[in-house]
C-alpha positions as CSV (number, residue, x, y, z in Angstrom):
1,M,165.4,-102.5,101.7
2,I,162.0,-102.3,102.7
3,K,160.8,-104.7,105.6
4,I,157.6,-106.2,104.5
5,K,155.7,-108.3,107.3
6,E,153.4,-110.2,104.8
7,A,154.7,-113.1,102.4
8,V,154.7,-111.4,99.0
9,I,153.3,-114.1,96.2
10,V,154.8,-113.3,92.7
11,E,154.7,-115.5,89.6
12,G,158.0,-116.5,88.6
13,K,161.7,-116.6,89.4
14,Y,162.7,-113.5,87.6
15,D,160.0,-111.6,89.6
16,K,161.6,-113.0,92.9
17,I,164.8,-111.9,91.8
18,K,163.7,-108.2,91.1
19,L,161.8,-108.2,94.4
20,S,164.9,-109.7,96.6
21,S,167.0,-106.5,95.8
22,I,164.1,-104.4,97.0
23,I,162.1,-105.9,100.1
24,D,163.4,-107.7,103.0
25,G,160.8,-110.3,103.5
26,L,159.7,-113.8,102.2
27,I,158.8,-114.1,98.6
28,I,157.1,-117.1,97.3
29,E,156.7,-117.8,93.4
30,T,153.2,-119.4,92.1
31,R,155.5,-120.7,89.2
32,G,152.7,-119.3,86.8
33,F,149.8,-121.6,86.4
34,Q,151.4,-124.3,88.3
35,I,149.4,-123.1,91.5
36,F,146.3,-124.3,90.1
37,S,147.4,-127.9,90.4
38,D,149.9,-127.9,93.1
39,K,147.9,-128.6,96.3
40,K,150.9,-128.3,98.8
41,Q,152.2,-124.9,97.4
42,M,148.4,-123.6,98.0
43,D,148.4,-125.2,101.4
44,L,151.8,-123.1,102.1
45,I,150.3,-120.0,100.7
46,R,147.1,-120.6,103.1
47,R,149.4,-121.2,106.2
48,L,151.3,-117.9,105.5
49,A,148.1,-116.3,105.3
50,D,147.2,-117.4,108.6
51,T,150.2,-116.4,110.1
52,R,151.5,-113.4,108.4
53,G,149.0,-112.4,105.8
54,I,150.3,-112.3,102.0
55,L,150.7,-109.6,99.4
56,V,150.0,-110.5,96.0
57,L,152.0,-108.8,93.4
58,T,151.6,-110.3,89.7
59,D,151.9,-108.9,86.3
60,S,149.3,-106.5,85.0
61,D,148.4,-108.7,82.2
62,G,145.3,-111.1,82.1
63,A,147.5,-114.3,83.2
64,G,148.5,-112.4,86.3
65,F,144.8,-111.4,87.1
66,I,143.9,-114.9,86.7
67,I,146.5,-116.1,89.3
68,R,145.4,-113.2,91.2
69,N,141.7,-114.0,91.2
70,Y,142.5,-117.6,92.0
71,L,144.2,-116.5,95.2
72,T,141.8,-114.0,96.2
73,G,139.1,-116.6,96.0
74,A,141.3,-119.0,98.2
75,I,142.2,-116.8,101.0
76,P,140.0,-114.9,103.4
77,P,140.0,-111.1,102.6
78,E,141.3,-110.1,105.9
79,K,144.4,-111.9,105.2
80,I,145.1,-110.9,101.6
81,K,146.5,-107.6,100.5
82,H,146.9,-106.5,96.6
83,A,149.8,-104.4,95.2
84,Y,149.3,-103.6,91.6
85,I,151.8,-102.3,89.1
86,P,150.4,-100.2,86.1
87,D,150.1,-101.2,82.7
88,I,153.6,-100.1,81.2
89,L,154.1,-101.0,77.5
90,G,157.5,-102.5,76.5
91,K,159.5,-105.7,77.0
92,E,161.7,-107.1,79.7
93,K,165.5,-106.9,78.6
94,R,166.0,-110.8,78.8
95,K,163.1,-111.6,76.4
96,D,163.5,-111.1,72.4
97,K,160.0,-109.9,72.1
98,P,157.1,-108.3,74.2
99,S,154.7,-110.4,76.1
100,K,151.3,-111.2,74.2
101,E,149.9,-108.2,75.7
102,G,152.8,-105.9,75.2
103,K,153.1,-105.1,79.1
104,L,155.9,-105.1,81.4
105,G,155.6,-107.5,84.3
106,V,156.8,-107.1,87.9
107,E,160.6,-108.0,86.6
108,G,160.4,-105.2,83.8
109,V,159.0,-102.2,85.8
110,S,161.2,-99.9,87.5
111,V,162.0,-100.2,91.3
112,Q,160.2,-96.9,92.2
113,T,157.3,-98.3,90.2
114,I,157.4,-101.4,92.7
115,I,157.9,-99.4,95.7
116,D,154.6,-97.1,94.7
117,A,152.7,-100.3,94.4
118,L,153.8,-101.5,97.8
119,S,153.0,-98.2,99.3
120,R,149.6,-98.1,97.5
121,A,149.0,-101.7,99.2
122,G,149.7,-100.3,102.7
123,V,151.6,-103.0,103.5
124,V,153.3,-103.3,106.7
125,C,156.8,-102.0,106.6
126,G,158.9,-102.3,109.3
127,S,159.2,-104.7,112.1
128,D,157.2,-104.0,115.5
129,E,157.0,-107.6,116.2
130,V,159.5,-109.6,118.1
131,P,159.9,-113.2,117.3
132,A,158.7,-115.7,119.9
133,G,162.1,-117.4,119.9
134,R,165.5,-117.9,118.2
135,K,165.3,-117.8,114.5
136,I,166.3,-120.8,112.1
137,T,169.5,-120.2,110.2
138,K,171.0,-121.7,107.2
139,T,173.8,-123.1,109.5
140,D,171.1,-124.9,111.5
141,L,169.8,-126.8,108.4
142,Y,173.6,-127.6,107.8
143,L,174.1,-129.2,111.1
144,A,170.7,-130.9,111.0
145,G,172.1,-132.5,107.7
146,L,169.6,-130.7,105.8
147,S,172.0,-129.0,103.5
148,G,175.6,-129.7,102.3
149,S,175.7,-133.2,103.1
150,E,175.4,-136.6,101.0
151,N,171.6,-137.4,102.2
152,S,170.5,-133.8,102.7
153,A,168.3,-133.9,99.7
154,Q,166.4,-137.1,101.2
155,K,166.4,-135.5,104.8
156,R,164.9,-132.4,103.3
157,Q,162.0,-134.1,101.5
158,E,161.2,-136.0,104.8
159,L,161.0,-132.6,106.5
160,L,158.9,-131.1,103.8
161,R,156.7,-134.2,103.7
162,E,156.2,-133.9,107.5
163,L,155.3,-130.1,107.3
164,S,153.1,-130.7,104.2
165,L,155.3,-128.2,102.1
166,P,156.0,-128.3,98.1
167,E,158.7,-130.9,97.5
168,H,160.2,-128.2,95.1
169,L,160.8,-125.9,97.9
170,A,164.6,-124.9,97.5
171,A,166.8,-125.2,100.6
172,N,167.6,-121.7,100.2
173,S,163.8,-120.7,100.4
174,L,163.3,-123.3,103.2
175,V,164.7,-121.1,106.0
176,G,162.4,-118.1,105.3
177,V,159.4,-120.6,105.4
178,L,160.3,-122.3,108.5
179,N,160.7,-119.2,110.1
180,S,157.4,-118.2,109.0
181,I,155.8,-121.1,110.9
182,M,157.9,-122.1,113.8
183,D,160.8,-120.8,116.0
184,Y,164.3,-122.8,116.7
185,D,163.0,-124.8,119.5
186,G,159.9,-126.1,117.3
187,F,162.4,-126.9,114.5
188,S,164.6,-128.8,116.9
189,K,161.7,-130.9,118.3
190,L,160.4,-131.5,114.9
191,L,163.9,-132.7,113.7
192,D,163.9,-135.1,116.6
193,K,160.5,-136.5,116.0
194,I,161.1,-137.2,112.3
195,F,164.6,-138.6,112.3
196,K,164.1,-140.8,115.9
197,K,161.5,-142.8,113.8
198,V,164.3,-144.0,111.6
């Protein structure tokens, strides 16, 4: 696994699945063109750009470049890096026919092609930075009632609203996002603030 400091921005869930087997890092989906209308998702990406930088890895087709260009216009250039996969003709295994342009996307290219793209992008591989405090774990979410209990979805929504995070952010992705913006002490204080209001 390759450690990546930056948050990696991909188009969809199949891209994220492919990348999860290659890198150790935070991966965020734009859910295709939904990024254009999802203000909270864009706010999250801006926050990640400020705290750790972002790396854009979209497909090499026209749609991928529309998303890439949108992000490039929204994020200061010193906080964004780009990894480009080459134009490779073919079709993804899960699809019946090739895409409109006939090119493989991130999900369809080889692992080595992705590693080469990451290397060319000059992403920080390795972890020289020591976290400020204890990391938040999935167990912490469970103990706080944010997963695995009857009202956990409602409590998660309250937390997401408080942090101005996208409402569709899955519980599994939440741990990585929280660790990108705070440590356990900050998380604990935030929970006290939110749930003592009730």
